[in-house]
C-alpha positions as CSV (number, residue, x, y, z in Angstrom):
1,X,-15.7,-2.6,-1.1
2,X,-13.7,-4.7,1.3
3,X,-14.1,-8.5,1.2
4,X,-12.5,-10.8,3.7
5,X,-12.1,-14.4,2.7
6,X,-12.3,-16.5,5.8
7,X,-11.0,-19.5,3.8
8,X,-7.9,-17.7,2.6
9,X,-4.5,-18.6,4.0
10,X,-3.8,-14.9,4.2
11,X,-4.6,-13.5,7.6
12,X,-7.6,-11.2,7.8
13,X,-5.6,-8.2,8.9
14,X,-3.3,-8.6,5.8
15,X,-6.3,-9.0,3.5
16,X,-7.7,-5.8,4.9
17,X,-4.4,-3.9,4.8
18,X,-3.7,-5.0,1.2
19,X,-7.2,-4.1,-0.1
20,X,-7.1,-0.6,1.6
21,X,-3.6,0.0,0.3
22,X,-4.7,-1.0,-3.2
23,X,-7.6,1.4,-3.0
24,X,-5.4,4.2,-1.8
25,X,-2.8,3.5,-4.5
26,X,-5.3,3.3,-7.3
27,X,-6.9,6.5,-5.9
28,X,-10.3,4.8,-5.3
29,X,-9.8,6.3,-1.8
30,X,-8.7,9.9,-2.4
31,X,-6.3,11.9,-0.2
32,X,-8.2,13.2,2.7
33,X,-10.9,10.6,2.7
34,X,-12.0,9.7,6.2
35,X,-11.9,6.0,6.9
36,X,-14.5,4.2,9.1
37,X,-13.6,4.0,12.7
38,X,-11.8,0.8,13.7
39,X,-14.8,-0.4,15.7
40,X,-17.2,0.4,12.9
41,X,-15.2,-1.4,10.2
42,X,-14.6,-4.4,12.5
43,X,-18.4,-4.7,13.1
44,X,-19.1,-4.2,9.3
45,X,-16.6,-6.9,8.3
46,X,-17.2,-9.3,11.3
47,X,-13.6,-9.0,12.4
48,X,-12.1,-8.4,15.8
49,X,-11.3,-4.8,16.7
50,X,-7.6,-5.7,17.1
51,X,-7.5,-7.2,13.6
52,X,-8.7,-3.9,12.0
53,X,-6.4,-1.9,14.4
54,X,-3.4,-3.9,13.2
55,X,-4.2,-3.2,9.6
56,X,-4.7,0.5,10.3
57,X,-1.4,0.6,12.2
58,X,0.5,-1.0,9.3
59,X,-1.1,1.4,6.8
60,X,-0.1,4.3,9.1
61,X,3.5,3.0,9.4
62,X,3.6,2.8,5.6
63,X,2.5,6.5,5.4
64,X,-0.8,5.6,3.6
65,X,-3.1,6.8,6.3
66,X,-2.8,9.2,9.2
67,X,-4.7,9.2,12.5
68,X,-5.8,12.6,13.8
69,X,-6.7,11.8,17.4
70,X,-10.5,11.7,17.9
71,X,-11.1,13.0,14.4
72,X,-10.3,9.6,13.0
73,X,-8.1,8.1,10.3
74,X,-7.7,9.7,6.9
75,X,-6.0,8.8,3.6
76,X,-2.6,10.6,3.9
77,X,-1.1,12.9,1.3
78,X,2.2,11.1,2.2
79,X,1.0,8.2,0.1
80,X,0.8,10.4,-2.9
81,X,4.2,11.9,-2.0
82,X,5.7,8.4,-1.8
83,X,4.3,7.6,-5.3
84,X,5.9,10.8,-6.7
85,X,9.2,9.9,-5.0
86,X,9.0,6.4,-6.5
87,X,8.5,8.0,-10.0
88,X,11.5,10.2,-9.5
89,X,13.6,7.3,-8.4
90,X,12.5,5.3,-11.5
91,X,13.4,8.2,-13.8
92,X,16.8,8.5,-12.1
93,X,17.3,4.7,-12.4
94,X,16.4,4.8,-16.1
95,X,18.9,7.6,-16.7
96,X,21.6,5.6,-14.9
97,X,20.9,2.5,-16.9
98,X,21.1,4.4,-20.1
99,X,24.4,6.1,-19.0
100,X,26.1,2.8,-18.1
101,X,24.8,0.9,-21.1
102,X,22.8,-1.8,-19.3
103,X,20.1,-3.4,-21.5
104,X,16.6,-2.4,-20.4
105,X,15.6,-6.1,-20.1
106,X,18.5,-6.6,-17.6
107,X,17.5,-3.4,-15.8
108,X,14.0,-4.8,-15.2
109,X,15.5,-8.0,-13.9
110,X,17.6,-6.1,-11.5
111,X,14.5,-4.3,-10.2
112,X,12.5,-7.5,-9.9
113,X,15.4,-9.1,-7.9
114,X,15.5,-6.1,-5.6
115,X,11.7,-6.4,-5.1
116,X,12.1,-10.1,-4.4
117,X,10.1,-11.1,-7.4
118,X,11.1,-13.8,-9.9
119,X,12.1,-12.5,-13.3
120,X,10.1,-13.5,-16.3
121,X,12.0,-15.3,-19.1
């Protein structure tokens, strides 16, 4: 279920994009699932068509959904492939860290810094 908080400082398109991305990543929306049309979802959520369109475009650019012309938009297998690629990269990184002798806690800090997240003490 998608919920848009009109009082949130986060723009509606970003709220929608993030919620759909989360549902795709946690597999609540399976690969191949057909998404509602832009017009239908805009009407259901009380949003402008352009707002939903922007969220869909960003999801498509991220490889999480694909548009198949008049057939509509679907959850893409590329999102699952990206997850697998990230898992492979994490395994490779863990092997590199072990090889060069960096402490696992420091390795996590390096990843957090690369992601732009503050490290926990």
